PDB file of N, CA, C and O in Angstrom:
ATOM      1  N   UNK A   1       1.068  -1.431   0.357  1.00  0.00           N
ATOM      2  CA  UNK A   1      -0.301   0.237   0.093  1.00  0.00           C
ATOM      3  C   UNK A   1       0.555   1.072   0.176  1.00  0.00           C
ATOM      4  O   UNK A   1       1.199   1.151   1.222  1.00  0.00           O
ATOM      5  N   UNK A   2       0.841   2.034  -1.020  1.00  0.00           N
ATOM      6  CA  UNK A   2       0.851   3.662  -0.784  1.00  0.00           C
ATOM      7  C   UNK A   2       0.203   4.121   0.113  1.00  0.00           C
ATOM      8  O   UNK A   2      -0.838   3.652   0.574  1.00  0.00           O
ATOM      9  N   UNK A   3       0.926   5.363   0.537  1.00  0.00           N
ATOM     10  CA  UNK A   3       0.290   6.207   0.780  1.00  0.00           C
ATOM     11  C   UNK A   3       0.213   7.372  -0.125  1.00  0.00           C
ATOM     12  O   UNK A   3       1.274   7.637  -0.689  1.00  0.00           O
ATOM     13  N   UNK A   4      -1.038   8.307  -0.456  1.00  0.00           N
ATOM     14  CA  UNK A   4      -1.027   9.221  -1.291  1.00  0.00           C
ATOM     15  C   UNK A   4      -1.369  10.773  -0.731  1.00  0.00           C
ATOM     16  O   UNK A   4      -0.960  11.910  -0.966  1.00  0.00           O
ATOM     17  N   UNK A   5      -2.277  10.196   0.071  1.00  0.00           N
ATOM     18  CA  UNK A   5      -2.469  11.681   0.514  1.00  0.00           C
ATOM     19  C   UNK A   5      -2.852  12.030   2.033  1.00  0.00           C
ATOM     20  O   UNK A   5      -2.838  10.998   2.704  1.00  0.00           O
ATOM     21  N   UNK A   6      -3.231  13.305   2.870  1.00  0.00           N
ATOM     22  CA  UNK A   6      -3.308  13.137   4.196  1.00  0.00           C
ATOM     23  C   UNK A   6      -3.680  14.375   4.135  1.00  0.00           C
ATOM     24  O   UNK A   6      -2.985  15.148   3.474  1.00  0.00           O
ATOM     25  N   UNK A   7      -4.904  14.874   4.831  1.00  0.00           N
ATOM     26  CA  UNK A   7      -5.959  15.636   4.831  1.00  0.00           C
ATOM     27  C   UNK A   7      -5.939  15.791   5.779  1.00  0.00           C
ATOM     28  O   UNK A   7      -5.371  14.749   6.104  1.00  0.00           O
ATOM     29  N   UNK A   8      -6.211  16.623   7.256  1.00  0.00           N
ATOM     30  CA  UNK A   8      -6.143  17.308   8.132  1.00  0.00           C
ATOM     31  C   UNK A   8      -6.996  18.567   8.891  1.00  0.00           C
ATOM     32  O   UNK A   8      -7.144  19.129   9.977  1.00  0.00           O
ATOM     33  N   UNK A   9      -7.392  18.571   7.637  1.00  0.00           N
ATOM     34  CA  UNK A   9      -8.476  20.225   7.537  1.00  0.00           C
ATOM     35  C   UNK A   9      -9.869  19.511   7.738  1.00  0.00           C
ATOM     36  O   UNK A   9     -10.278  20.231   8.648  1.00  0.00           O
ATOM     37  N   UNK A  10     -10.496  18.950   7.609  1.00  0.00           N
ATOM     38  CA  UNK A  10     -11.877  18.420   7.932  1.00  0.00           C
ATOM     39  C   UNK A  10     -12.695  19.461   9.364  1.00  0.00           C
ATOM     40  O   UNK A  10     -12.619  19.232  10.571  1.00  0.00           O
ATOM     41  N   UNK A  11     -13.402  20.552   8.686  1.00  0.00           N
ATOM     42  CA  UNK A  11     -14.329  21.176   9.370  1.00  0.00           C
ATOM     43  C   UNK A  11     -14.877  20.357  10.853  1.00  0.00           C
ATOM     44  O   UNK A  11     -15.304  19.208  10.968  1.00  0.00           O
ATOM     45  N   UNK A  12     -14.632  21.700  12.174  1.00  0.00           N
ATOM     46  CA  UNK A  12     -15.672  21.140  12.754  1.00  0.00           C
ATOM     47  C   UNK A  12     -15.059  19.163  13.500  1.00  0.00           C
ATOM     48  O   UNK A  12     -15.684  18.490  14.319  1.00  0.00           O
ATOM     49  N   UNK A  13     -14.272  18.944  13.095  1.00  0.00           N
ATOM     50  CA  UNK A  13     -14.150  17.716  13.272  1.00  0.00           C
ATOM     51  C   UNK A  13     -12.496  17.848  13.724  1.00  0.00           C
ATOM     52  O   UNK A  13     -11.774  18.698  13.204  1.00  0.00           O
ATOM     53  N   UNK A  14     -11.943  16.774  14.884  1.00  0.00           N
ATOM     54  CA  UNK A  14      -9.748  16.456  14.595  1.00  0.00           C
ATOM     55  C   UNK A  14      -9.969  15.246  13.844  1.00  0.00           C
ATOM     56  O   UNK A  14      -9.232  14.298  14.118  1.00  0.00           O
ATOM     57  N   UNK A  15     -11.026  15.066  12.761  1.00  0.00           N
ATOM     58  CA  UNK A  15     -10.723  13.846  12.019  1.00  0.00           C
ATOM     59  C   UNK A  15      -9.617  13.780  11.217  1.00  0.00           C
ATOM     60  O   UNK A  15      -9.519  14.899  10.714  1.00  0.00           O
ATOM     61  N   UNK A  16      -8.181  12.649  10.578  1.00  0.00           N
ATOM     62  CA  UNK A  16      -7.544  12.952   9.835  1.00  0.00           C
ATOM     63  C   UNK A  16      -8.396  11.752   8.233  1.00  0.00           C
ATOM     64  O   UNK A  16      -8.858  10.613   8.310  1.00  0.00           O
ATOM     65  N   UNK A  17      -8.304  12.451   7.308  1.00  0.00           N
ATOM     66  CA  UNK A  17      -8.728  11.899   6.321  1.00  0.00           C
ATOM     67  C   UNK A  17      -7.308  11.072   4.982  1.00  0.00           C
ATOM     68  O   UNK A  17      -6.796  11.848   4.176  1.00  0.00           O
ATOM     69  N   UNK A  18      -6.891   9.578   4.965  1.00  0.00           N
ATOM     70  CA  UNK A  18      -6.056   9.389   3.949  1.00  0.00           C
ATOM     71  C   UNK A  18      -6.503   8.268   2.927  1.00  0.00           C
ATOM     72  O   UNK A  18      -6.966   7.128   2.885  1.00  0.00           O
ATOM     73  N   UNK A  19      -6.087   9.275   2.157  1.00  0.00           N
ATOM     74  CA  UNK A  19      -6.304   8.460   0.306  1.00  0.00           C
ATOM     75  C   UNK A  19      -4.850   7.330   0.675  1.00  0.00           C
ATOM     76  O   UNK A  19      -3.741   7.802   0.926  1.00  0.00           O
ATOM     77  N   UNK A  20      -5.131   5.790   0.645  1.00  0.00           N
ATOM     78  CA  UNK A  20      -3.609   4.473   0.301  1.00  0.00           C
ATOM     79  C   UNK A  20      -4.179   4.544  -1.599  1.00  0.00           C
ATOM     80  O   UNK A  20      -5.035   5.151  -2.244  1.00  0.00           O
ATOM     81  N   UNK A  21      -3.152   3.579  -1.860  1.00  0.00           N
ATOM     82  CA  UNK A  21      -3.370   3.220  -3.201  1.00  0.00           C
ATOM     83  C   UNK A  21      -2.949   1.780  -3.349  1.00  0.00           C
ATOM     84  O   UNK A  21      -1.798   1.439  -3.076  1.00  0.00           O
ATOM     85  N   UNK A  22      -3.736   1.042  -3.720  1.00  0.00           N
ATOM     86  CA  UNK A  22      -3.010  -0.393  -3.514  1.00  0.00           C
ATOM     87  C   UNK A  22      -2.570  -1.014  -4.905  1.00  0.00           C
ATOM     88  O   UNK A  22      -2.884  -0.672  -6.045  1.00  0.00           O
ATOM     89  N   UNK A  23      -1.651  -2.151  -4.404  1.00  0.00           N
ATOM     90  CA  UNK A  23      -0.890  -2.329  -6.174  1.00  0.00           C
ATOM     91  C   UNK A  23      -1.373  -4.258  -5.979  1.00  0.00           C
ATOM     92  O   UNK A  23      -1.026  -5.007  -5.066  1.00  0.00           O
ATOM     93  N   UNK A  24      -2.088  -4.527  -6.966  1.00  0.00           N
ATOM     94  CA  UNK A  24      -2.165  -5.711  -6.384  1.00  0.00           C
ATOM     95  C   UNK A  24      -1.770  -6.682  -7.474  1.00  0.00           C
ATOM     96  O   UNK A  24      -1.737  -6.306  -8.645  1.00  0.00           O
ATOM     97  N   UNK A  25      -1.404  -8.192  -7.045  1.00  0.00           N
ATOM     98  CA  UNK A  25      -0.253  -8.453  -8.462  1.00  0.00           C
ATOM     99  C   UNK A  25      -1.301  -9.525  -9.346  1.00  0.00           C
ATOM    100  O   UNK A  25      -1.958 -10.527  -9.066  1.00  0.00           O
ATOM    101  N   UNK A  26      -1.096  -8.855 -10.337  1.00  0.00           N
ATOM    102  CA  UNK A  26      -2.083  -9.866 -11.832  1.00  0.00           C
ATOM    103  C   UNK A  26      -2.802 -11.344 -11.170  1.00  0.00           C
ATOM    104  O   UNK A  26      -3.912 -11.869 -11.250  1.00  0.00           O
ATOM    105  N   UNK A  27      -1.856 -11.582 -10.674  1.00  0.00           N
ATOM    106  CA  UNK A  27      -1.881 -13.479  -9.911  1.00  0.00           C
ATOM    107  C   UNK A  27      -3.307 -13.068  -8.994  1.00  0.00           C
ATOM    108  O   UNK A  27      -4.372 -13.441  -9.485  1.00  0.00           O
ATOM    109  N   UNK A  28      -3.337 -12.567  -8.122  1.00  0.00           N
ATOM    110  CA  UNK A  28      -4.001 -12.304  -6.787  1.00  0.00           C
ATOM    111  C   UNK A  28      -5.023 -12.240  -7.038  1.00  0.00           C
ATOM    112  O   UNK A  28      -5.206 -11.560  -8.048  1.00  0.00           O
ATOM    113  N   UNK A  29      -6.372 -12.852  -6.362  1.00  0.00           N
ATOM    114  CA  UNK A  29      -7.318 -12.610  -6.052  1.00  0.00           C
ATOM    115  C   UNK A  29      -7.862 -11.306  -5.459  1.00  0.00           C
ATOM    116  O   UNK A  29      -8.114 -11.095  -4.273  1.00  0.00           O
ATOM    117  N   UNK A  30      -8.024 -10.299  -6.710  1.00  0.00           N
ATOM    118  CA  UNK A  30      -8.300  -8.592  -6.110  1.00  0.00           C
ATOM    119  C   UNK A  30      -9.764  -8.513  -5.013  1.00  0.00           C
ATOM    120  O   UNK A  30     -10.013  -7.565  -4.269  1.00  0.00           O
ATOM    121  N   UNK A  31     -10.688  -9.904  -5.181  1.00  0.00           N
ATOM    122  CA  UNK A  31     -11.415  -9.447  -4.334  1.00  0.00           C
ATOM    123  C   UNK A  31     -11.515  -9.693  -3.108  1.00  0.00           C
ATOM    124  O   UNK A  31     -12.273  -9.191  -2.279  1.00  0.00           O
ATOM    125  N   UNK A  32      -9.996 -11.230  -2.886  1.00  0.00           N
ATOM    126  CA  UNK A  32     -10.176 -11.153  -1.834  1.00  0.00           C
ATOM    127  C   UNK A  32      -9.528  -9.949  -1.083  1.00  0.00           C
ATOM    128  O   UNK A  32      -9.591  -9.498   0.061  1.00  0.00           O
ATOM    129  N   UNK A  33      -8.845  -9.616  -2.295  1.00  0.00           N
ATOM    130  CA  UNK A  33      -7.283  -8.444  -1.219  1.00  0.00           C
ATOM    131  C   UNK A  33      -7.914  -7.963  -0.906  1.00  0.00           C
ATOM    132  O   UNK A  33      -7.870  -7.981   0.324  1.00  0.00           O
ATOM    133  N   UNK A  34      -8.993  -7.155  -1.426  1.00  0.00           N
ATOM    134  CA  UNK A  34      -9.414  -6.048  -1.386  1.00  0.00           C
ATOM    135  C   UNK A  34      -9.919  -5.958  -0.312  1.00  0.00           C
ATOM    136  O   UNK A  34      -9.827  -4.899   0.310  1.00  0.00           O
ATOM    137  N   UNK A  35     -10.611  -7.073   0.216  1.00  0.00           N
ATOM    138  CA  UNK A  35     -11.748  -7.341   1.454  1.00  0.00           C
ATOM    139  C   UNK A  35     -11.326  -7.665   2.838  1.00  0.00           C
ATOM    140  O   UNK A  35     -11.944  -7.376   3.862  1.00  0.00           O
ATOM    141  N   UNK A  36      -9.619  -8.626   2.700  1.00  0.00           N
ATOM    142  CA  UNK A  36      -8.476  -8.428   3.416  1.00  0.00           C
ATOM    143  C   UNK A  36      -8.151  -6.424   4.156  1.00  0.00           C
ATOM    144  O   UNK A  36      -8.518  -5.871   5.192  1.00  0.00           O
ATOM    145  N   UNK A  37      -7.145  -5.848   2.705  1.00  0.00           N
ATOM    146  CA  UNK A  37      -7.470  -4.465   3.603  1.00  0.00           C
ATOM    147  C   UNK A  37      -8.642  -3.441   4.382  1.00  0.00           C
ATOM    148  O   UNK A  37      -8.470  -2.544   5.208  1.00  0.00           O
ATOM    149  N   UNK A  38     -10.169  -4.092   3.616  1.00  0.00           N
ATOM    150  CA  UNK A  38     -10.805  -3.224   4.186  1.00  0.00           C
ATOM    151  C   UNK A  38     -11.341  -3.754   6.014  1.00  0.00           C
ATOM    152  O   UNK A  38     -12.011  -3.229   6.902  1.00  0.00           O
ATOM    153  N   UNK A  39     -10.501  -5.202   5.828  1.00  0.00           N
ATOM    154  CA  UNK A  39     -11.219  -5.807   7.478  1.00  0.00           C
ATOM    155  C   UNK A  39      -9.749  -5.220   7.809  1.00  0.00           C
ATOM    156  O   UNK A  39      -9.873  -4.906   8.993  1.00  0.00           O
ATOM    157  N   UNK A  40      -8.277  -4.858   7.385  1.00  0.00           N
ATOM    158  CA  UNK A  40      -7.259  -4.586   8.368  1.00  0.00           C
ATOM    159  C   UNK A  40      -7.728  -3.298   8.566  1.00  0.00           C
ATOM    160  O   UNK A  40      -8.276  -3.267   9.668  1.00  0.00           O
ATOM    161  N   UNK A  41      -7.780  -1.954   7.880  1.00  0.00           N
ATOM    162  CA  UNK A  41      -8.316  -0.612   7.914  1.00  0.00           C
ATOM    163  C   UNK A  41      -9.512  -0.400   8.991  1.00  0.00           C
ATOM    164  O   UNK A  41      -9.260   0.361   9.925  1.00  0.00           O
ATOM    165  N   UNK A  42     -10.911  -1.066   8.934  1.00  0.00           N
ATOM    166  CA  UNK A  42     -11.780  -0.713   9.824  1.00  0.00           C
ATOM    167  C   UNK A  42     -11.526  -1.411  10.949  1.00  0.00           C
ATOM    168  O   UNK A  42     -12.430  -1.425  11.785  1.00  0.00           O
ATOM    169  N   UNK A  43     -10.327  -2.111  11.235  1.00  0.00           N
ATOM    170  CA  UNK A  43     -10.210  -2.838  12.437  1.00  0.00           C
ATOM    171  C   UNK A  43      -9.415  -1.910  13.525  1.00  0.00           C
ATOM    172  O   UNK A  43      -9.323  -1.860  14.752  1.00  0.00           O
ATOM    173  N   UNK A  44      -8.849  -1.143  12.301  1.00  0.00           N
ATOM    174  CA  UNK A  44      -8.063  -0.310  13.250  1.00  0.00           C
ATOM    175  C   UNK A  44      -7.933   1.461  13.428  1.00  0.00           C
ATOM    176  O   UNK A  44      -7.205   2.438  13.604  1.00  0.00           O
ATOM    177  N   UNK A  45      -9.643   0.787  13.162  1.00  0.00           N
ATOM    178  CA  UNK A  45     -11.267   2.105  13.219  1.00  0.00           C
ATOM    179  C   UNK A  45     -11.167   3.219  12.249  1.00  0.00           C
ATOM    180  O   UNK A  45     -11.608   4.330  12.542  1.00  0.00           O
ATOM    181  N   UNK A  46     -10.463   2.910  10.810  1.00  0.00           N
ATOM    182  CA  UNK A  46     -11.113   4.100   9.686  1.00  0.00           C
ATOM    183  C   UNK A  46     -12.208   3.565   9.282  1.00  0.00           C
ATOM    184  O   UNK A  46     -12.552   2.422   9.583  1.00  0.00           O
ATOM    185  N   UNK A  47     -12.781   4.258   8.644  1.00  0.00           N
ATOM    186  CA  UNK A  47     -14.016   4.261   7.912  1.00  0.00           C
ATOM    187  C   UNK A  47     -13.547   4.599   6.191  1.00  0.00           C
ATOM    188  O   UNK A  47     -12.666   5.364   5.799  1.00  0.00           O
ATOM    189  N   UNK A  48     -14.522   3.695   5.345  1.00  0.00           N
ATOM    190  CA  UNK A  48     -14.300   3.776   3.698  1.00  0.00           C
ATOM    191  C   UNK A  48     -15.268   4.885   3.733  1.00  0.00           C
ATOM    192  O   UNK A  48     -16.303   5.138   4.349  1.00  0.00           O
ATOM    193  N   UNK A  49     -14.364   5.583   2.624  1.00  0.00           N
ATOM    194  CA  UNK A  49     -15.998   6.515   2.095  1.00  0.00           C
ATOM    195  C   UNK A  49     -16.371   6.401   0.535  1.00  0.00           C
ATOM    196  O   UNK A  49     -15.583   6.960  -0.229  1.00  0.00           O
ATOM    197  N   UNK A  50     -17.409   5.787   0.006  1.00  0.00           N
ATOM    198  CA  UNK A  50     -18.008   5.490  -0.976  1.00  0.00           C
ATOM    199  C   UNK A  50     -18.240   6.625  -1.761  1.00  0.00           C
ATOM    200  O   UNK A  50     -18.850   6.525  -2.826  1.00  0.00           O
TER     201      UNK A  50
END
């Protein structure tokens, strides 16, 4: 995973927004990799923006 951006200027909150880019090897199951990463990040308190 490569961190692309960190933004701390969210109004009326002390939250931080971070953007990550994930490179998935061609022979990997992209859905499984994505699910594992979402589970990991949510497990440490992150929330997914959709």
